[in-house]
Steps between C-alpha positions, in 0.01 A plus 500: 500500500172366634447322830309174467184454704503166679193292573662369817812359656457169319607664175844566652560175687605296197758761394651608832653273767486769769237747625590799716177630652424795726277413793301814584229570245578184303463214750306682772357838597621498861194320633398242242673287244421549133404137450539495120859623543573248775354225281699606193828513691424165666434340160824646366691349793337160441616522137859545614530878469705665775298775668661769716282748683644844566392778731623826639232488770611563859294197609722236654586205277363241745163681505478488121586131514208424730265669252640288219436182698137607544478526120633145459868574436721300728805699400511831320848631413548872543775739400541827690 
């Protein structure tokens, strides 16, 4: 079995109604957002895909939320 190499998130959006995405190392590095990832997830949300962000970080949920607002996300759902 081979694992397909994807060119980006857009190749999955049309086939999957839901994205479960880790935060650390995918959306940010602890100090800065990875803007291409933020942009890709934002586009997916605009196209009607449900996006849930997950983390096992000890950082308080409300603190993560304030970072998301700085990146232009009014509301970012998280599962802990």
